[in-house]
N, CA, C and O of each residue as an XYZ file, in Angstrom:
456
protein
N      79.469     95.472    102.989
C      79.851     97.102    103.563
C      80.930     96.787    104.416
O      82.049     97.255    104.207
N      80.646     95.910    105.513
C      81.125     96.070    106.685
C      82.614     95.318    106.505
O      83.559     95.403    107.289
N      82.555     94.495    105.149
C      84.244     94.072    104.994
C      84.711     95.268    104.454
O      85.810     95.490    104.962
N      84.411     96.117    103.691
C      85.209     97.764    103.358
C      85.585     98.175    104.102
O      86.804     98.349    104.087
N      84.650     98.697    105.489
C      84.515     99.669    106.349
C      85.755     98.874    107.409
O      86.663     99.472    107.987
N      85.561     97.812    107.444
C      86.254     97.284    108.795
C      87.402     96.731    108.451
O      88.322     96.695    109.268
N      87.578     96.050    106.796
C      88.980     95.225    106.286
C      89.197     94.520    107.687
O      90.243     94.729    108.300
N      88.189     93.661    108.215
C      88.998     92.673    108.564
C      87.884     91.893    108.976
O      87.025     92.493    109.622
N      87.692     90.545    108.716
C      86.680     89.753    108.516
C      85.893     89.118    109.765
O      84.842     88.477    109.757
N      86.889     89.565    111.065
C      86.720     89.408    112.578
C      85.301     89.724    112.914
O      84.454     89.159    113.605
N      85.323     90.987    112.082
C      84.060     92.278    112.463
C      83.098     92.049    111.457
O      82.598     93.025    110.896
N      82.759     90.887    111.141
C      81.620     90.800    109.885
C      80.603     89.971    111.109
O      80.670     88.977    111.832
N      79.498     91.275    110.749
C      78.022     90.480    111.288
C      77.552     89.565    111.421
O      78.568     88.898    111.616
N      76.457     88.608    111.517
C      76.137     87.557    111.479
C      75.164     87.476    110.405
O      74.785     86.377    110.000
N      74.599     88.910    109.763
C      73.778     89.169    108.639
C      74.894     88.971    107.573
O      74.623     88.232    106.626
N      76.144     89.564    107.630
C      76.983     89.394    106.397
C      77.533     87.962    106.198
O      77.712     87.412    105.111
N      77.798     87.389    107.565
C      77.885     86.044    107.432
C      76.885     85.007    107.104
O      77.232     83.836    107.262
N      75.527     85.299    106.609
C      74.686     84.438    106.145
C      74.733     84.623    104.589
O      74.671     83.809    103.668
N      74.922     86.560    104.640
C      75.126     86.492    103.198
C      76.224     85.723    102.068
O      75.993     85.368    100.912
N      77.576     85.609    102.925
C      78.387     84.900    102.378
C      77.814     83.104    102.633
O      77.915     82.360    101.658
N      77.416     82.705    103.555
C      76.693     81.063    103.544
C      75.806     81.377    101.889
O      76.107     80.727    100.888
N      74.965     82.219    101.882
C      74.064     81.953    100.265
C      74.996     82.094     99.393
O      75.093     81.179     98.575
N      75.834     83.105     99.298
C      76.841     83.320     98.075
C      77.691     82.062     97.581
O      78.024     81.812     96.423
N      77.964     81.325     98.747
C      79.008     80.165     98.617
C      77.870     78.897     97.856
O      78.145     78.161     96.908
N      76.690     78.958     98.561
C      75.443     77.856     98.173
C      75.460     78.121     96.588
O      75.589     77.207     95.774
N      75.287     79.755     96.170
C      75.286     79.842     94.800
C      76.886     79.770     93.732
O      76.871     79.588     92.514
N      77.616     79.882     94.222
C      79.068     79.234     93.442
C      78.688     77.712     93.366
O      78.791     77.061     92.326
N      78.265     77.229     94.494
C      78.251     75.389     94.325
C      77.241     75.270     93.399
O      77.450     74.414     92.539
N      76.141     75.917     93.317
C      75.049     75.297     92.123
C      75.741     75.611     90.788
O      75.607     74.777     89.892
N      76.474     76.731     90.549
C      76.981     77.486     89.461
C      78.126     75.901     88.923
O      78.015     75.204     87.914
N      79.032     75.809     89.944
C      79.956     75.201     89.676
C      79.618     73.704     89.105
O      80.175     73.236     88.111
N      78.389     72.859     90.057
C      77.799     71.589     90.226
C      77.335     71.900     88.500
O      77.640     71.139     87.582
N      76.490     73.273     88.324
C      75.841     72.914     86.674
C      76.519     73.276     85.715
O      76.061     73.971     84.808
N      77.664     72.878     85.766
C      78.326     72.998     84.310
C      79.150     74.200     84.111
O      79.858     74.169     83.105
N      79.224     75.400     84.948
C      79.831     76.587     84.920
C      81.284     76.636     85.753
O      81.684     77.771     86.013
N      82.031     75.622     86.153
C      83.136     75.969     86.580
C      84.245     75.659     85.380
O      84.101     74.931     84.398
N      85.505     76.520     85.815
C      86.474     76.430     84.894
C      87.223     75.194     84.789
O      87.392     74.596     83.727
N      87.585     74.895     85.707
C      88.119     72.845     85.926
C      87.248     72.107     85.720
O      87.453     71.173     84.944
N      85.801     72.287     86.426
C      85.194     71.200     86.186
C      84.725     70.658     84.877
O      84.516     69.500     84.515
N      84.587     72.093     84.109
C      84.058     72.255     82.727
C      82.519     71.918     82.778
O      82.006     71.639     83.862
N      81.793     71.940     81.641
C      80.853     71.959     81.258
C      80.170     70.952     81.706
O      79.205     70.923     80.943
N      80.074     70.281     82.300
C      79.369     69.110     82.779
C      78.328     69.208     84.168
O      78.685     69.855     85.152
N      77.253     68.621     84.130
C      76.484     69.128     85.001
C      76.622     68.072     85.818
O      76.603     66.990     85.231
N      76.827     68.018     87.611
C      76.766     66.902     88.470
C      75.440     67.083     89.270
O      74.617     67.996     89.204
N      75.460     65.982     90.031
C      74.669     66.017     90.950
C      75.243     66.005     92.406
O      76.470     65.967     92.494
N      74.609     66.029     93.402
C      74.914     66.562     94.612
C      75.579     65.891     95.515
O      76.061     66.375     96.539
N      75.650     64.317     95.038
C      75.862     63.127     95.627
C      77.215     63.026     95.410
O      77.545     62.349     94.436
N      78.525     63.791     96.416
C      79.629     64.247     96.289
C      80.510     62.478     96.875
O      81.718     62.242     96.908
N      79.603     61.748     97.171
C      80.463     60.037     97.396
C      80.891     59.541     96.295
O      81.883     58.812     96.272
N      80.153     59.888     95.132
C      80.561     59.716     93.590
C      81.974     60.196     93.147
O      82.721     59.471     92.490
N      82.263     61.310     93.495
C      83.149     62.285     92.972
C      84.692     61.654     93.677
O      84.967     61.420     94.854
N      85.441     61.520     92.545
C      86.978     61.268     92.935
C      87.317     62.610     93.728
O      86.605     63.614     93.737
N      88.435     62.461     94.338
C      89.141     62.913     94.786
C      89.406     64.643     94.534
O      89.145     65.667     95.166
N      90.085     64.302     93.212
C      90.464     65.316     91.986
C      89.191     66.620     91.500
O      89.252     67.837     91.322
N      88.178     65.665     91.426
C      87.319     66.348     91.112
C      86.749     67.208     92.228
O      86.260     68.280     91.871
N      86.736     66.980     93.209
C      86.216     67.343     94.351
C      86.762     68.785     94.724
O      86.171     69.846     94.927
N      88.518     68.333     94.746
C      89.330     69.526     94.793
C      88.666     70.393     93.448
O      88.178     71.513     93.602
N      88.704     69.956     92.604
C      88.246     71.177     91.304
C      87.278     71.587     91.683
O      87.561     72.745     91.993
N      85.935     71.377     91.952
C      84.982     71.909     92.534
C      85.316     72.911     93.421
O      84.757     73.978     93.167
N      85.987     72.913     94.302
C      86.101     73.604     95.837
C      87.347     75.139     94.641
O      87.203     76.344     94.847
N      88.164     74.687     93.785
C      88.796     75.676     93.413
C      88.016     76.707     92.644
O      88.178     77.927     92.634
N      86.967     75.828     91.879
C      85.757     76.634     91.181
C      84.755     77.489     91.866
O      83.912     78.306     91.496
N      85.101     77.068     92.843
C      83.543     77.863     93.905
C      84.960     78.831     94.333
O      84.515     79.972     94.457
N      86.313     78.851     94.580
C      87.059     79.499     95.417
C      87.070     81.124     94.503
O      86.954     82.285     94.895
N      87.287     80.448     93.009
C      87.485     81.423     92.108
C      86.038     82.140     91.733
O      85.989     83.299     91.319
N      84.998     81.403     91.906
C      83.607     82.401     91.705
C      83.869     83.577     92.907
O      84.134     84.737     92.592
N      83.768     83.161     94.242
C      83.980     83.381     95.561
C      84.913     84.630     95.424
O      84.633     85.802     95.673
N      86.002     84.139     95.001
C      87.124     85.690     95.020
C      87.005     86.719     93.972
O      87.476     87.852     94.070
N      86.223     86.172     92.770
C      86.158     87.461     91.866
C      84.357     88.144     91.847
O      83.944     88.980     91.043
N      83.516     87.467     93.008
C      82.384     88.300     93.312
C      82.685     88.928     94.386
O      81.934     89.840     94.732
N      83.710     88.649     95.092
C      83.998     89.563     96.441
C      84.933     90.930     96.032
O      84.922     91.984     96.668
N      85.634     90.690     94.978
C      86.282     91.518     93.969
C      85.337     92.974     93.409
O      85.383     94.149     93.773
N      84.545     92.299     92.426
C      83.346     92.978     92.292
C      82.839     94.150     92.980
O      82.827     95.351     92.709
N      82.281     93.206     94.285
C      81.394     93.788     95.130
C      82.311     95.126     95.656
O      81.964     96.294     95.484
N      83.242     94.798     96.162
C      84.387     95.649     97.354
C      84.577     96.891     96.128
O      84.436     98.030     96.575
N      84.864     96.796     94.724
C      85.277     97.379     93.741
C      83.517     98.621     93.513
O      83.573     99.785     93.115
N      82.395     97.986     93.848
C      81.545     98.641     93.129
C      81.422     99.665     94.652
O      81.386    100.895     94.653
N      81.363     98.614     96.089
C      81.197     99.442     97.186
C      82.235    100.596     97.460
O      81.920    101.555     98.164
N      83.453    100.481     96.899
C      84.205    101.334     97.498
C      83.814    102.777     96.179
O      83.481    103.875     96.625
N      83.888    102.620     95.057
C      83.231    103.240     93.856
C      82.003    103.944     94.512
O      82.038    105.173     94.470
N      81.145    103.486     94.989
C      80.028    104.362     95.540
C      79.847    104.743     97.272
O      78.758    105.007     97.781
N      81.015    104.708     97.937
C      80.894    104.648     99.209
C      80.690    106.044    100.140
O      80.826    106.198    101.354
N      80.289    107.046     99.025
C      79.771    108.103     99.796
C      78.237    108.359     99.626
O      77.598    109.114    100.359
N      77.635    107.538     98.420
C      76.313    107.236     97.640
C      75.574    106.564     99.532
O      74.826    107.136    100.324
N      76.430    104.805     99.615
C      75.584    104.303    100.715
C      75.897    104.586    101.782
O      75.349    104.095    102.768
N      76.979    105.559    101.853
C      77.091    106.238    103.488
C      75.995    107.166    103.889
O      75.462    107.370    104.980
N      75.726    107.899    102.162
C      74.551    108.758    102.654
C      73.246    108.087    102.920
O      72.566    108.425    103.888
N      72.843    107.078    102.035
C      71.937    106.305    102.126
C      71.574    105.738    103.179
O      70.369    105.712    103.430
N      72.572    105.096    104.130
C      72.416    104.351    105.615
C      72.053    105.600    106.117
O      70.865    105.895    106.245
N      73.152    106.534    106.481
C      72.401    107.621    107.154
C      70.763    108.042    106.979
O      69.995    108.021    107.940
N      70.442    108.338    105.923
C      69.079    108.312    105.314
C      67.896    107.547    105.837
O      66.893    108.014    106.377
N      68.232    106.086    105.544
C      67.673    105.128    106.008
C      67.446    105.176    107.983
O      66.339    105.017    108.498
N      68.398    105.359    108.587
C      68.078    105.723    110.052
C      67.139    106.912    110.315
O      66.753    107.192    111.450
N      66.836    107.509    109.358
C      66.012    108.672    109.526
C      64.456    108.421    109.084
O      63.480    108.420    109.834
N      64.479    108.236    107.855
C      62.856    107.570    107.145
C      62.696    105.917    107.200
O      61.614    105.433    106.867
N      63.807    105.041    107.634
C      63.525    103.534    107.639
C      63.327    103.464    106.453
O      64.328    102.895    106.018
N      62.350    103.785    105.243
C      62.151    103.277    103.755
C      62.206    104.621    102.829
O      61.645    105.708    102.973
N      63.119    104.121    101.796
C      63.601    105.827    100.875
C      63.265    105.057     99.207
O      63.833    104.093     98.694
N      62.115    105.926     98.657
C      61.809    105.580     97.557
C      62.699    106.182     96.327
O      63.540    107.043     96.587
N      62.517    105.737     95.015
C      63.258    105.720     94.110
C      63.836    106.949     93.792
O      65.000    107.031     93.400
N      62.895    108.175     93.973
C      63.431    109.506     93.509
C      64.415    109.948     94.730
O      65.311    110.791     94.709
N      64.041    109.247     95.638
C      65.235    109.684     96.772
C      66.806    109.297     96.758
O      67.852    109.914     96.955
N      66.427    107.882     96.406
C      67.559    107.272     96.037
C      68.553    108.024     94.834
O      69.767    108.220     94.777
N      67.383    108.347     93.887
C      68.412    108.884     92.775
C      68.851    110.413     93.112
O      69.668    111.007     92.409
N      68.363    110.874     94.016
C      69.125    112.384     94.588
C      69.942    111.880     94.950
O      71.034    112.144     94.445
N      69.860    110.917     95.982
C      71.299    111.028     97.019
C      72.457    110.534     96.018
O      73.538    111.102     96.174
N      72.365    109.302     94.751
C      73.417    109.201     93.920
C      73.425    110.509     93.207
O      74.477    110.752     92.614
N      72.844    111.062     93.162
C      73.487    112.452     92.169
C      74.105    113.661     92.873
O      74.589    114.688     92.398
N      73.942    113.222     94.246
C      74.013    114.436     95.161
C      75.785    113.873     95.799
O      76.699    114.556     96.261
N      75.703    112.658     95.602
C      76.680    111.487     95.815
C      77.536    110.923     94.814
O      77.803    109.728     94.943
N      78.106    111.663     93.664
C      78.624    110.894     92.630
C      79.688    109.770     92.577
O      80.792    110.298     92.706
N      79.755    108.874     92.484
C      81.295    107.774     92.176
C      82.299    108.172     92.534
O      82.536    109.364     92.338
N      83.434    107.207     93.301
C      84.356    108.016     93.304
C      85.191    107.414     92.187
O      85.183    106.241     91.814
N      86.053    108.620     91.631
C      87.241    108.056     90.475
C      87.986    107.230     90.653
O      88.780    106.913     89.767
């Protein structure tokens, strides 16, 4: 949400930065497990010393693609439900926790942006 709100990576908090690190790790695992477009359906070990420079570049390209596609999906979702997540954030400041019914109610009162 911070990136959507501020539109500036320099204002992203350490918590969000940690999320980026985790997402990067997941992208690397997916690519190394054979889910990369350029790297193909070949499972590789994490031993980078045995990889050719070309393969390393392909791993990085596939990771970048996963990260960019994921970022775009997240931005679309956060933008679509911006009113709801702002209402949820305000409610959490008051209540600290929200149950399933309260969340349903907030999403009903704050429908997705078209």
